[in-house]
C-alpha positions in Angstrom: -0.7 -21.9 -22.0 2.4 -23.1 -20.2 6.0 -22.2 -21.0 8.5 -25.0 -20.3 11.7 -23.7 -18.7 14.8 -25.6 -19.7 18.5 -24.9 -19.4 18.4 -23.7 -23.0 15.6 -21.2 -22.2 17.5 -20.0 -19.2 20.6 -19.4 -21.3 18.6 -17.4 -23.9 17.1 -15.3 -21.1 20.5 -14.5 -19.8 21.7 -13.5 -23.2 18.7 -11.3 -24.0 18.5 -9.5 -20.6 21.1 -6.9 -21.3 19.5 -6.2 -24.7 16.1 -5.8 -23.1 17.5 -3.6 -20.4 18.9 -1.2 -23.0 15.5 -1.0 -24.7 13.7 -0.1 -21.4 12.3 3.4 -21.2 13.9 3.6 -17.8 17.4 2.8 -19.0 18.5 6.5 -18.8 16.3 7.6 -16.0 16.5 7.9 -12.2 13.6 6.3 -10.2 12.7 7.9 -6.9 10.4 6.7 -4.1 8.9 9.0 -1.5 8.5 6.9 1.6 10.2 3.6 1.3 7.8 1.1 2.8 6.8 -2.3 1.7 5.3 -1.2 -1.6 8.4 0.9 -2.6 10.6 -2.0 -1.6 8.7 -4.3 -3.9 9.0 -1.8 -6.8 12.7 -1.4 -6.1 13.3 -5.2 -6.0 11.3 -5.8 -9.2 13.1 -3.1 -11.1 16.5 -4.5 -10.0 15.5 -8.2 -10.5 14.2 -7.4 -14.0 17.4 -5.5 -14.7 15.4 -2.5 -15.9 17.6 -0.1 -13.9 20.7 -0.5 -11.8 21.0 0.4 -8.1 22.7 3.7 -9.0 19.5 4.8 -10.8 17.3 4.5 -7.7 17.0 6.9 -4.8 14.6 6.6 -2.0 13.5 8.8 0.9 12.6 7.4 4.3 12.4 9.2 7.6 13.6 6.2 9.7 17.4 5.8 9.7 17.2 2.0 10.3 15.0 1.5 7.3 17.3 3.6 5.1 20.3 1.6 6.1 18.4 -1.7 5.5 17.4 -0.8 1.9 20.9 0.6 1.2 22.5 -2.6 2.4 20.0 -5.0 0.8 19.7 -3.4 -2.6 22.7 -1.0 -2.9 20.4 2.0 -3.6 20.9 5.6 -2.4 18.6 6.7 0.4 17.9 10.1 2.0 16.0 11.2 5.1 
C-alpha cells in the first residue's frame, strides 16, 4: 500500500499535528534521558520532529560538556552533567 503525498495531504498534516500532539500521552510529561548518546539523540529528535513534546519537556544527562552543549544548541533541550 502506498500513500500519495500531495500539497493537500501536507496541508492536512500541518492542520492535524497540533491536535495529535494534544492527544499524545506525553503532552503533559517530561522526558529524561540518562546518557545522551546516539540512541538518546534519535529519541529526542523523533519526539520533537513528531511534535509529541516540546524542547522544554526534555532533559538529558551527559557527562561530557561538549556533548551537552551540542544537544542544547541543536535541539533546545535542557542538559545536565
